[in-house]
C-alpha positions as CSV (number, residue, x, y, z in Angstrom):
1,M,-60.6,37.4,60.3
2,D,-60.2,40.2,57.9
3,Q,-59.5,38.1,54.7
4,T,-58.2,41.3,52.9
5,K,-55.2,41.3,55.2
6,P,-52.1,39.2,54.4
7,L,-51.2,36.5,57.0
8,G,-49.1,37.6,59.9
9,I,-50.9,40.9,60.2
10,R,-52.7,41.9,63.3
11,Q,-56.3,41.4,62.9
12,E,-57.3,43.5,65.3
13,A,-60.6,41.8,66.6
14,P,-63.1,43.6,68.5
15,L,-62.3,42.1,72.0
16,T,-63.1,43.0,75.5
17,P,-60.1,44.6,77.5
18,E,-59.8,41.1,79.4
19,Y,-59.3,39.0,76.2
20,Q,-57.4,41.7,74.4
21,K,-54.7,41.2,77.1
22,I,-54.7,37.3,76.5
23,Y,-54.5,38.0,72.9
24,E,-51.7,40.4,73.0
25,A,-49.8,37.8,75.7
26,N,-50.5,35.3,72.9
27,L,-48.9,37.3,70.1
28,Q,-46.1,38.0,72.6
29,D,-45.5,34.5,73.5
30,Q,-45.0,33.5,69.6
31,K,-42.9,36.2,68.7
32,E,-40.4,34.7,71.3
33,G,-41.0,31.2,69.9
34,G,-43.3,29.8,72.2
35,Q,-46.7,28.1,71.3
36,G,-49.0,31.0,72.7
37,I,-52.6,29.9,73.7
38,D,-52.8,27.2,71.1
39,P,-53.6,24.3,72.9
40,T,-52.1,21.8,70.2
41,G,-48.7,22.9,71.0
42,F,-49.3,20.9,74.5
43,C,-50.4,17.9,72.5
44,I,-54.2,18.6,73.7
45,P,-56.3,17.7,70.7
46,F,-58.4,20.6,68.6
47,G,-61.8,20.0,70.2
48,M,-65.2,21.7,69.3
49,P,-65.5,23.9,67.3
50,R,-62.2,23.9,65.8
51,M,-62.2,20.4,65.0
52,M,-64.8,21.0,62.4
53,T,-62.2,22.8,60.2
54,A,-61.7,20.9,57.0
55,V,-58.2,20.9,56.4
56,F,-58.2,17.7,54.9
57,S,-61.1,15.6,53.4
58,V,-63.8,14.7,55.9
59,D,-66.2,12.0,55.6
60,F,-69.7,12.0,57.0
61,V,-71.0,8.6,57.8
62,I,-74.6,8.6,58.2
63,M,-76.3,5.9,60.0
64,P,-79.8,5.3,61.3
65,H,-79.6,7.0,64.8
66,T,-76.0,8.5,64.4
67,T,-73.9,10.7,62.2
68,Y,-69.8,10.9,62.1
69,F,-67.9,13.3,61.0
70,L,-64.1,11.9,60.1
71,S,-61.2,13.7,59.3
72,D,-57.6,12.9,59.2
73,Y,-57.0,16.1,61.1
74,N,-58.7,15.4,64.2
75,M,-60.5,13.3,66.2
76,P,-64.0,11.4,65.0
77,R,-67.3,13.7,66.2
78,R,-70.7,11.8,66.9
79,I,-73.8,13.3,66.6
80,Y,-76.8,11.5,67.9
81,T,-79.6,12.0,65.7
82,D,-82.0,9.5,67.4
83,G,-84.3,12.0,69.2
84,R,-82.7,11.6,72.6
85,D,-82.7,14.0,75.2
86,W,-79.7,15.5,76.8
87,P,-78.1,13.7,79.6
88,K,-78.6,15.4,82.9
89,E,-74.7,15.0,83.9
90,R,-72.0,13.9,81.4
91,E,-68.0,14.3,81.8
92,P,-67.1,16.9,79.5
93,N,-64.4,15.9,76.9
94,F,-62.7,17.7,73.8
95,T,-65.5,16.8,71.2
96,G,-68.3,17.5,73.4
97,Y,-71.4,15.7,73.2
98,S,-73.8,16.3,70.1
99,I,-77.2,16.0,69.4
100,G,-78.7,16.6,65.8
101,K,-81.5,16.6,63.6
102,W,-81.6,16.3,59.7
103,V,-83.8,18.8,58.2
104,D,-85.7,19.0,54.7
105,I,-85.6,23.1,54.3
106,D,-87.0,23.1,50.8
107,G,-89.9,20.5,51.2
108,D,-88.8,18.3,48.5
109,G,-88.7,15.1,50.7
110,K,-85.2,14.9,51.0
111,Y,-82.9,16.2,54.2
112,D,-80.7,19.2,53.2
113,V,-79.0,20.3,56.5
114,L,-78.0,18.7,59.6
115,E,-78.4,20.9,62.9
116,A,-76.5,19.6,65.6
117,E,-76.0,21.3,69.0
118,T,-72.7,20.5,71.2
119,R,-72.6,20.5,75.0
120,F,-70.4,19.2,77.7
121,I,-67.2,20.7,75.8
122,K,-63.6,20.2,77.8
123,G,-61.3,23.2,77.6
124,P,-58.7,24.9,77.0
125,R,-59.5,25.2,73.4
126,V,-59.3,28.0,70.8
127,F,-62.0,28.4,67.8
128,E,-59.3,28.4,65.0
129,A,-56.0,28.6,64.4
130,V,-55.1,31.5,62.0
131,A,-54.5,34.0,64.4
132,F,-52.1,31.7,66.6
133,R,-50.0,30.0,63.6
134,C,-49.3,33.2,61.4
135,T,-47.1,35.1,63.7
136,R,-45.2,32.3,65.0
137,T,-41.2,32.5,64.7
138,A,-38.8,30.3,65.2
139,R,-36.7,30.2,68.8
140,R,-33.1,31.0,68.6
């Protein structure tokens, strides 16, 4: 997103022709008062990666084998940090299945970064809401 442009101004992201058509249809639907492609308008949870947006305060609950990301804004996220392998099969869900590890990047004996990967993510989903909410108008 171009931070120099005010809200509601077209961002003109570098999209493939296929996704440019989806984006244009999304903007047109919102202009006409619809929800566009934002799945939350249909009571579908944010899901990954949008759920990691910190709109309200967040809590990280760090346990010996699991770290939890909790927020009033969305569903909780569980990140397994016990060294497990990826499951061979897993039913996708909106938060996905996350495995991570704590890393001491500066060698001072303290963990600095939680590296996490998420798989088995269920759709539909969008990456962020700015382009979808800023152009919405009320239905008449």
